[in-house]
Phi, psi and omega in degrees: 000317179299319180297318181296313185289349176266355180285146179232155177220175179300143178281353186301317181301322178292324179295317179295319177302316180299314181295315182297311183296313180299318181294310183293321178293323177298315177300318180297319181291318177299316178300316180299317181293312185295331180279358178078015184286337179297312180292317184296321188261334189236355180241315182293320184299148176281325185231159179224147182263101182279159174279144180301125182093348180236037182297338180285346180274109182221155171301156185247037182064220179294340177289351176301329177300328180294322178299315179294323178295316177301317180297318180295317179297319178298320177301314180298316181293322176297315179302318181279343185070038181249127186051048194303312184299316178294318184294313183290326176294317178295320178298314178300312184292315183290317180295318180292323176300314178300317181298325186270356185293326181209122182298337181300331184263010183300134170220146180303323186286338172295317178297320178301314181296317179301317182291323176296317178298320178299314178299319186290343175302326187259008182249146182277060183287354180254013185288338178214157180051052181215156176290333175296317179293330177290319182285324187239099183294339178287341178275321185308124184220145178272329183232154178228164175303139183300323184296335182293337174268324183294331180294326176292316178301315181299316181296316179298319179297318180298318180299313180297316184294315178296322177296321178291317178298323180296335180280352178277074176217160189295324180296318184286310188274325186261338181238358179055036178255139011263013183294333177294339176273318189280319189296317179303336178292346180254021184286359176268004178293143180298147171069303187258356187303323183297334181294332186288353174276349185267133184297322183296332178292319177298317177297318180298316179298319181296311182292319178296319179299319179293312179296323179300308183299321183282332187261328190297328177300320183285328175294321180288326182287331183271125183302322184289332183250006187299318182294322176296316180297317180292323175300319177297320178300313182296313181295312183300310185285335173294315176298319179300317180296325181286319189273331188230139183278077180241029168065224188275355188303314180302321181288325177294319179295322176297314181297316181292331180295344176298338182300339182281345181286165186292163177299323181298320179300314182291324178294322176294322179295318177295323177300320179291322178291324179296331180298341176289343181238041189298341177277350183237102182271010187288350177281349181300128182272161178278181180269002186285165178254133178289127182237127175287146174303140183303322182292338183277342187297316178299321178297316181296317179299316179296318181298310183292327176296315179293318181303308184286331174298315179296322181293336175277319185288317185304312180294341183262356187293343179298338180293342180279350184252146175281170173073178187284126183300316182295336181276310184274332184060023176279110185090016183276315184291157178060032183234011177062031173269092191262120172055046183259351183211152174239114179241132174239134185226155174229124180233133176234118183260141176235129177252127180244146174264182184293343179265000178093001177292145186244146171232120175276120188277133170266106186301331182292343177285343186242333189234149171279165185306317180297316180298317181296318180298314182289320180298323189297341184243357186242113187304320181294327177287327175298318178296315178301316181295322177300321177291324175300315180295318178303311182293322180297310184285335173295320178291340180259024167095002178271122182278133178046060180296139175252139184238123179237156182221139165258114186232114178248131184230134174254125184250121177049049174084000179280169176294148179293139179228160178296130180262318187245140176298114184288352180268355184270130176280101185292342179294341180264349181278149181243150178279143177193179176274358178286161177296137180271102186285357175271000169279126181290150180302147181294132176278359185240148174244117178244109184272155179129194183275000000 
């Protein structure tokens, strides 16, 4: 272990990672802003679905634009390597704040980006090819500890492996769901669109997707198969970008996968980037090795040990809950279960007063379409919405309002079934990490991991 932690490698891979991540996230934020999604998702709605334990994280009205502006500036500074420690910490905090503002917009890749930014706070990604190294010659370094690059590789490998293991289930491998639902919607694509109507294509995509996730980390780690692995990454994520609307994530995964290439590759890439600044040789790094302060090493070891322990535990926590994961979604988020299910739901809420009078709730009066769609299939969001209704009608003069719901959910093309016990007054139920016993047992059996 001592021998490993004393090994050093070129600082170039971390510098390229910094530039790629900062650039792509900046493009993503500008795209998000230009499409009007800030106003649509974080300003127009009356209510927001907070994450349990993070109820204090909320949009700030029109000041929400400032959060996105801060995040964009942090991306630019990270890309340039200017005030790097402050910039990457600000990027992590601002991006994560945006991610936590409303559960309706949750995506696995937002969580992935937050975790990469968190790791990079503690890595010397500004040791070379950065404005910080230009300003501070004592910082400029040619080599960094090997483990500072390996932690990124390890995290990316863990994400792929957990995503692959999650695909080993009967719906994905034996029924090609939900791709049998999604692919025909893309049959208008030029040249290949007609293929998406064929069932065998959906099965091929499912099996290839599972094998890809399980194999690509090992292909990338092995020098002899690295080019094959990276080619698979490019092809897979290009198809993903074409077929599914998941924003910048495919390009970010392609960019981050460059970290697996050799130091020589990254040094050549930096050399090409430096040619853009041929009149300014100040980016040239010194021959020194970046050394962490001795007092910081125990803290860093403890942080990374806790970080990776959590990354193992979170995807496995679903085992602590009874019933079908896809049905209850208890332990589903933050587990790298990517695009594994298609759920469509219908929810009708009824509010009763103490005298038994009923009010049939029109969800559109309280929620935007995305919020209503996401809430209709996720029990914890149904509970949150029930509490919103309770508080709303309490403020409008109804004493001790009771909230009941009829909730029908169709999972991966099956017929809709009752999700929530309609006899339970949700206004009295509380949120916690415990199993929600008012979720009705799953009518479906999905075998696998």
